[in-house]
C-alpha positions in Angstrom: 215.0 89.9 50.0 215.6 86.0 50.7 213.8 86.1 53.5 210.8 88.0 52.0 210.5 85.3 49.1 210.7 83.1 52.1 208.0 84.2 53.9 205.8 85.5 50.9 206.1 81.7 49.4 205.5 79.9 52.6 201.7 82.2 53.0 201.2 81.3 49.1 201.9 77.8 49.6 198.9 77.7 52.8 196.5 79.5 51.0 196.7 78.1 47.4 196.6 74.6 49.0 193.8 75.6 51.4 191.2 75.9 48.2 191.8 72.6 47.0 191.8 70.5 50.1 188.9 72.0 51.5 187.2 70.7 48.3 188.6 67.4 48.2 187.7 66.9 52.3 184.0 67.8 51.2 184.6 64.9 48.6 185.6 62.9 51.1 183.3 63.8 54.0 180.4 61.6 52.1 179.9 58.4 53.9 179.3 55.5 52.0 178.0 57.3 48.6 175.7 55.6 46.4 176.7 55.1 42.5 173.9 57.8 41.7 175.3 60.2 44.6 179.1 59.7 43.0 177.3 60.2 39.5 176.2 63.3 40.7 178.9 64.6 41.8 181.1 63.5 39.4 178.3 65.8 36.6 178.6 68.6 39.0 182.5 68.6 38.6 182.0 67.6 35.0 180.1 71.1 34.8 182.4 73.2 36.8 185.3 72.1 34.5 183.6 73.2 31.4 183.2 76.4 33.2 186.9 76.5 34.0 187.9 76.2 30.5 185.9 77.9 28.4 184.9 81.1 30.5 188.0 81.9 32.2 191.4 79.2 30.9 190.6 80.0 27.0 189.6 83.6 27.0 192.7 84.1 29.3 195.2 82.2 26.6 193.9 83.8 23.6 194.5 87.3 25.0 197.8 86.2 26.0 199.0 84.4 22.4 195.7 85.0 20.3 193.3 82.4 18.9 195.0 80.4 16.1 197.9 79.6 18.6 195.7 78.6 21.3 193.9 76.5 19.3 196.9 74.9 18.0 198.3 74.1 21.2 194.5 73.6 22.5 195.1 71.0 19.9 198.4 69.8 20.9 197.0 69.0 24.7 194.0 66.8 23.5 196.4 64.6 21.2 199.2 64.2 24.1 196.3 63.6 26.6 194.9 61.5 24.3 197.9 59.0 23.9 198.8 59.2 27.5 195.1 57.4 27.6 195.9 54.9 25.2 199.0 53.9 27.2 197.2 53.6 30.6 194.6 51.6 28.6 196.8 48.9 27.5 198.6 49.0 30.7 195.5 48.1 32.5 194.3 45.5 29.9 196.3 42.8 31.4 195.5 44.1 34.6 192.8 41.9 36.6 191.6 44.8 39.0 187.8 45.4 38.4 187.6 47.8 35.3 185.0 50.0 36.3 187.9 50.8 39.1 190.0 50.9 36.9 188.0 53.7 34.5 187.1 55.8 37.6 191.4 55.8 38.8 192.0 56.7 35.2 189.7 59.5 34.7 191.3 60.8 38.0 194.9 60.3 36.9 194.0 62.3 34.2 192.0 65.0 35.7 195.2 65.7 37.9 197.1 66.1 34.7 195.2 68.6 34.0 194.6 70.7 37.2 198.6 70.4 37.5 199.0 71.7 34.3 196.5 74.4 35.3 197.3 75.3 38.5 201.3 76.1 38.0 200.5 79.3 35.7 198.3 80.1 38.5 201.1 80.0 41.3 203.0 81.8 38.7 199.9 84.9 38.2 200.1 85.1 42.2 203.9 85.1 42.1 203.4 88.7 40.2 200.8 89.5 42.5 203.5 89.5 45.5 205.7 91.4 43.4 204.1 93.9 42.4 202.6 94.8 45.9 201.7 92.6 49.0 198.5 93.4 49.1 197.6 92.3 45.8 199.5 89.2 46.7 197.3 88.5 49.8 193.7 89.3 47.6 194.9 87.1 44.5 196.2 83.9 46.7 192.8 84.1 49.1 190.8 84.5 45.0 192.4 81.6 44.1 192.2 79.3 47.1 188.3 80.2 46.6 188.3 78.9 42.9 190.2 76.2 44.0 187.7 74.3 46.0 185.7 73.3 43.0 188.5 72.0 42.0 189.1 69.8 44.8 185.6 68.3 44.7 186.5 67.3 40.8 189.8 65.6 42.3 187.9 63.7 44.8 184.7 62.8 42.9 186.1 60.0 40.7 188.4 58.3 43.6 185.7 57.9 45.7 183.9 56.3 43.2 187.1 54.4 42.8 187.0 53.4 46.1 190.4 55.0 47.6 191.0 55.2 51.1 189.8 59.4 52.4 193.8 60.0 53.4 195.2 58.9 49.5 193.0 61.8 48.7 193.6 64.2 50.2 197.1 63.3 49.5 196.1 63.3 45.9 194.5 66.5 46.0 197.9 67.8 47.9 200.2 66.6 45.4 197.7 68.4 42.4 197.3 71.9 44.2 201.2 71.8 44.8 202.1 73.5 41.2 200.4 76.3 42.7 203.2 76.6 45.2 206.1 75.9 42.8 204.7 78.4 39.9 204.5 81.1 43.1 207.9 80.8 43.9 209.0 81.4 40.1 206.8 84.2 39.9 208.5 85.5 43.1 212.0 84.3 42.1 211.7 85.7 38.0 209.5 89.0 38.7 208.5 89.1 34.5 208.2 86.3 32.7 206.7 85.5 29.1 203.0 86.1 28.9 203.7 84.1 25.7 204.4 81.3 28.1 201.8 81.6 30.5 199.2 81.5 26.8 200.9 78.1 25.9 200.6 76.8 29.5 196.9 78.1 29.9 196.3 76.6 26.3 198.0 73.3 27.1 196.4 73.0 30.3 193.0 73.7 28.5 193.1 71.1 25.6 194.3 68.5 28.7 191.0 69.2 30.5 188.6 69.2 27.4 189.7 65.5 26.9 189.2 64.8 30.6 185.7 66.2 30.7 184.5 65.0 27.8 186.1 62.0 26.7 186.5 60.5 30.7 184.2 62.5 33.4 181.1 62.9 31.6 180.8 59.2 30.3 181.7 57.9 33.5 179.1 60.0 35.2 176.5 58.9 32.3 177.6 55.4 33.3 177.2 55.7 37.5 173.9 57.9 37.0 171.8 56.7 34.6 168.9 59.4 34.4 168.4 62.0 32.3 168.8 64.1 35.6 172.3 63.8 34.9 172.5 66.4 32.4 170.5 69.3 34.5 173.6 68.2 37.2 175.9 68.8 34.5 174.5 72.4 33.7 173.7 73.2 37.5 177.4 72.8 37.8 178.9 74.8 34.7 176.0 77.6 36.4 178.2 77.2 39.7 181.6 77.5 38.0 180.4 80.8 36.1 178.9 82.5 39.3 182.6 81.2 41.5 184.9 82.9 38.2 183.0 85.5 37.9 182.3 86.4 42.3 186.1 85.9 42.7 
């Protein structure tokens, strides 16, 4: 069994990381992007994240723990990430780095926290799939990998705007995706876990991502792309996210 767990763990690790890394690679492949292009990418990423939150994460959480518990945990997640945001702002007030770059970096950090919290239960679900049957586990790994491509783009967009090195962006994307691997191993080893735990984890991740999407990504995209077309790009992102969720 130990050898089986090791082999399955390695496989899930590789597959689960591919999607996020592909998305991040698409983001960093754009050479010398203008502020308008960066704003457009961030708008599309915002729309995708909104779709993931309201069409996938929140319904999943409600299914596991019910509406009121989901609502309470979402509010807790928003409150905690708000405090983290305030602490980052206080730390940056005395920093001499460009305020614009600081804002883009902050958006990336907060988004990474939300996606890491999302990826962990996602990995657990993948691990359960391997325990229930190897075919199911392989299928779920592939689907999760495809699903994570737009998340990789969402991570890369604010980091590109902050002027980060492409190799650093890919490395950060790898770190954000890695909780999926940890979750997959736990799902395999534990074999069974409370559905309530999954519900609480997903709701908490939803709260973080709601704050980041509406309190950080949306204002940043509007700042970069000062145009009415920005709203249309967000809508396109929402539609794209909706299609990805329902097809894959």
